C-alpha positions in Angstrom: -16.0 -21.8 -6.7 -16.0 -20.3 -10.2 -14.6 -22.3 -12.9 -13.0 -19.7 -14.5 -10.8 -18.8 -11.5 -10.3 -22.4 -10.5 -8.6 -22.9 -14.0 -5.8 -20.5 -12.8 -4.5 -22.7 -10.6 -1.5 -24.3 -11.6 -1.1 -22.2 -14.7 2.1 -20.2 -15.9 1.7 -16.7 -15.5 1.9 -15.8 -18.9 -1.1 -18.0 -19.8 -3.3 -16.8 -17.0 -2.6 -13.1 -17.6 -4.0 -14.6 -21.1 -6.9 -16.2 -19.9 -8.1 -13.4 -17.7 -7.6 -10.7 -20.6 -9.5 -12.6 -22.8 -12.3 -13.0 -20.1 -12.4 -9.9 -18.2 -10.6 -7.0 -21.2 -8.2 -5.7 -18.4 -5.2 -4.4 -18.8 -2.5 -7.5 -19.2 0.4 -5.3 -17.4 -2.4 -4.5 -14.1 -3.5 -8.2 -14.6 0.1 -9.8 -14.3 1.0 -7.3 -11.7 -1.9 -8.5 -9.3 -1.5 -12.3 -10.1 2.4 -11.9 -9.3 1.4 -11.6 -5.9 -0.1 -14.9 -6.0 2.9 -16.7 -8.2 5.2 -19.3 -7.1 8.1 -19.9 -9.4 6.3 -18.8 -12.5 3.1 -20.6 -11.8 -0.2 -19.3 -10.2 -1.2 -21.2 -7.1 -4.0 -21.1 -4.8 -1.7 -21.7 -1.9 -0.1 -18.5 -2.6 -3.0 -16.4 -1.9 -2.5 -17.4 1.8 0.7 -16.1 2.1 -0.5 -12.8 0.1 -3.0 -12.3 2.8 -0.4 -13.1 5.6 1.7 -10.6 4.1 -0.8 -7.9 3.4 -2.2 -8.3 6.7 1.0 -7.3 8.2 1.3 -4.3 5.9 -2.1 -3.0 6.8 -1.1 -3.1 10.6 1.6 -0.8 10.0 0.1 2.5 9.5 -1.8 2.3 12.8 1.5 2.4 14.6 2.8 5.4 12.3 -0.9 7.0 12.8 -0.4 6.6 16.6 3.4 8.1 16.9 2.4 11.2 14.6 -0.4 11.5 17.3 2.5 11.8 20.0 4.1 14.1 17.9 1.4 16.4 17.5 0.7 16.6 21.2 4.5 17.5 21.5 4.5 20.3 19.2 1.4 21.2 20.9 2.8 21.3 24.4 6.1 23.4 22.8 3.6 26.2 21.4 1.2 26.4 24.4 2.2 30.0 24.8 2.2 30.9 21.2 -0.7 28.9 20.5 -2.8 32.4 20.1 -0.9 33.7 17.4 -2.9 32.6 14.0 0.1 31.1 12.1 0.7 28.8 15.1 -3.1 28.2 15.8 -3.9 27.2 12.2 -0.8 24.6 12.0 -2.0 23.0 15.1 -5.4 22.8 13.5 -4.1 21.5 10.3 -2.2 18.8 12.2 -5.5 17.6 14.0 -7.5 17.7 10.6 -5.0 15.6 8.9 -4.3 13.2 11.9 -8.3 12.9 12.1 -8.3 12.1 8.4 -5.6 9.4 8.2 -6.7 7.8 11.4 -10.2 7.3 9.3 -8.5 6.2 6.4 -6.6 3.4 9.0 -9.7 2.6 10.4 -11.3 1.5 7.1 -8.3 -0.8 6.1 -9.2 -3.4 9.1 -12.8 -3.3 7.0 -11.3 -3.8 3.9 -8.9 -6.4 4.9 -11.8 -8.6 6.0 -13.4 -8.1 2.9 -10.3 -9.5 1.1 -10.4 -12.6 3.3 -14.1 -13.2 2.6 -13.5 -13.0 -1.1 -10.3 -15.2 -0.8 -12.6 -17.8 0.7 -14.8 -18.2 -2.6 -11.7 -19.3 -4.4 -12.1 -15.9 -6.9 -8.0 -16.4 -7.8 -7.9 -13.1 -9.8 -9.9 -10.8 -7.8 -8.6 -11.5 -4.9 -5.4 -10.8 -6.1 -6.4 -7.8 -7.6 -8.4 -6.6 -4.0 -4.9 -7.6 -2.1 -3.0 -5.2 -4.5 -5.6 -2.4 -3.7 -5.3 -2.9 0.2 -1.6 -2.9 -0.3 -1.2 0.2 -2.1 -3.6 1.7 0.5 -2.0 0.7 3.4 1.1 2.0 2.0 -0.1 5.4 0.9 -1.7 5.7 4.5 1.6 4.9 5.8 3.3 7.7 4.0 1.0 10.0 5.1 1.1 9.4 8.6 4.8 9.1 8.4 4.3 13.0 6.6 2.5 14.1 9.1 4.8 13.2 12.1 7.6 15.0 10.1 5.5 18.1 9.7 4.9 18.2 13.3 8.6 17.7 14.2 9.6 20.3 12.2 6.9 22.5 13.5 8.1 21.6 17.1 11.8 22.6 16.1 10.9 26.1 15.0 8.6 27.0 17.8 11.4 26.2 19.9 14.2 27.9 18.0 12.1 30.3 16.3 15.5 31.4 14.5 15.2 28.4 12.3 11.8 29.8 10.8 13.6 33.2 10.1 16.1 31.5 8.1 13.4 29.7 6.4 11.3 32.6 5.6 14.4 34.3 4.2 14.5 31.4 2.0 10.9 31.9 1.2 11.8 35.6 0.3 14.3 34.3 -2.2 12.2 32.2 -3.9 9.0 34.8 -4.2 12.0 37.4 -5.4 12.5 35.3 -8.3 9.1 34.8 -8.7 8.3 38.6 -8.9 11.0 39.1 -11.3 9.9 36.3 -13.4 6.4 38.2 -13.7 8.7 41.5 -15.3 10.4 39.2 -17.7 7.5 37.8 -18.5 5.7 41.3 -19.1 9.0 42.8 -21.2 8.7 39.6 -23.5 5.1 40.7 -24.7 7.1 43.1 -27.5 9.1 39.8 -28.9 7.4 38.6 -32.1 7.0 35.4 -31.3 5.1 35.1 -28.5 1.2 35.4 -28.6 0.8 39.0 -26.4 -2.3 38.3 -25.0 -1.4 34.8 -23.9 2.0 36.1 -22.1 0.0 39.5 -20.7 -2.7 36.4 -19.1 0.4 34.3 -18.1 1.7 37.3 -16.2 -1.3 38.4 -14.8 -1.7 34.9 -13.3 1.5 35.1 -11.7 1.2 38.3 -10.4 -1.9 37.3 -8.6 -0.2 34.4 -6.8 3.0 36.6 -6.0 0.2 38.9 -3.9 -0.5 35.1 -2.0 2.9 34.3 -1.3 3.5 37.9 -0.3 0.6 38.1 2.1 1.5 34.8 3.6 5.1 35.9 4.5 3.6 39.3 6.1 1.3 36.9 8.2 4.4 35.0 9.3 6.1 37.9 10.0 3.6 39.9 11.7 3.2 36.8 14.1 7.1 36.7 14.8 6.6 40.2 15.7 4.1 39.4 18.2 6.2 36.7 19.4 6.4 36.5 23.5 9.3 36.2 25.2 9.6 32.7 26.6 9.1 32.5 30.6 10.6 30.1 32.8 8.2 27.1 31.9 7.7 27.8 28.5 9.0 25.7 25.8 9.3 28.0 23.0 12.1 30.1 21.8 13.0 33.7 21.3 12.9 35.7 18.3 16.2 37.3 17.1 15.1 40.7 16.9 17.5 42.3 14.5 17.2 39.4 12.1 13.5 39.7 12.1 13.9 43.4 11.6 16.1 42.6 8.3 13.7 40.0 7.1 10.5 42.9 7.7 12.3 45.3 5.7 13.1 42.9 2.8 9.7 41.8 2.4 8.5 45.8 2.7 11.0 46.4 -0.4 9.9 42.9 -2.2 6.1 44.3 -1.7 6.8 47.4 -3.2 8.0 45.9 -5.9 5.3 43.7 -6.5 3.0 47.0 -6.8 5.6 48.5 -9.3 4.7 45.5 -11.4 1.1 46.0 -10.9 1.2 49.4 -12.5 2.4 47.6 -15.8 -0.8 45.6 -16.2 -3.5 47.5 -18.5 -6.8 47.0 -16.8 -8.7 47.5 -20.7 -6.0 45.1 -22.2 -7.3 43.0 -25.2 -6.3 40.1 -23.6 -9.2 39.9 -21.1 -11.7 39.7 -24.0 -10.0 35.8 -24.4 -8.9 35.1 -21.0 -11.1 37.0 -18.7 -13.4 34.4 -17.9 -10.5 32.0 -16.7 -8.9 34.4 -14.8 -12.1 34.8 -12.9 -11.7 31.2 -12.1 -8.8 31.4 -11.2 -9.0 34.2 -8.7 -12.2 32.1 -7.1 -10.1 29.4 -6.9 -7.5 31.2 -5.3 -9.3 32.5 -2.9 -9.3 29.0 -0.9 -6.2 29.2 -0.3 -4.9 31.5 2.6 -2.4 32.2 5.2 -0.2 29.8 6.3 -0.3 28.7 2.5 0.7 25.4 0.5 3.0 26.6 -1.9 2.8 23.5 -3.6 -1.0 23.0 -4.1 -0.8 26.9 -5.3 1.7 26.3 -7.7 -0.4 23.2 -9.1 -3.2 25.5 -9.2 -1.1 28.0 -11.1 -0.2 25.1 -13.9 -3.5 24.3 -14.4 -4.4 27.8 -15.4 -1.3 28.8 -17.2 -1.6 29.4 -21.1 1.0 27.7 -23.6 3.4 30.5 -24.2 6.9 29.9 -25.9 8.0 33.4 -24.7 7.0 33.5 -21.1 9.4 33.0 -18.5 9.0 30.3 -16.2 7.7 30.5 -12.7 
């Protein structure tokens, strides 16, 4: 038993926070959050550690159930997609579900070992360190549960559009709206180069980054559309639905027009522009990072990557 932690038993939370902060140098807010889990009526109690352990044990058990549920939903999705699993966008999503499920299952397996470590630590009567580890374990379990729940929702949504591809067509039409706005924003950024209150090099670099991203997003949409063109009509035993040929043709035409608009923007970029002397290396790094993303594209991840590389430009249009 450590003297400093034994002394926390029976201390007010405020006094315990001050004592631990003086000893460890840890952030007082973080100390308070940890010790709050072993505090009863404003007093730090050794007995409250057992209650906190009982609670976190229940929290740790929940993600395992959610992972099992996500696995069943993935199985349902795979069964529904059996006759279209040869299509790239379908096969890649199923493979992604498997990778994500394996990863979160591994995280959940680790939670049991972490719980045992916290239980062992609690037996040492180190109240503060035990409280810290309980807090960390609680956060890890909640994070794993959220990840498993998110995976299950994605698998359900995937199964729904495999069974009814028209849902996917509507979603892709909305995506085309977003890419249209994105491409138009690139043009607006290029138009801003003539303004006196902007840095022309930064503005052109910003436009170039987003023009590159637009190419990837268009490729992603095109891959989805091409797979829908190859979508087989369902047989008697197939769970997947049929594609609306007219709606697909309309989306195809719209995407062709959008690709032409993107190409016309590319003609406005000067390969010898002076901005390359300033941003050429950064552009190369961005393009290398962008190469790690391929259809089906995680648009959120690409948007985050773009945000890391965009310059601070007052006159540039927002993405």
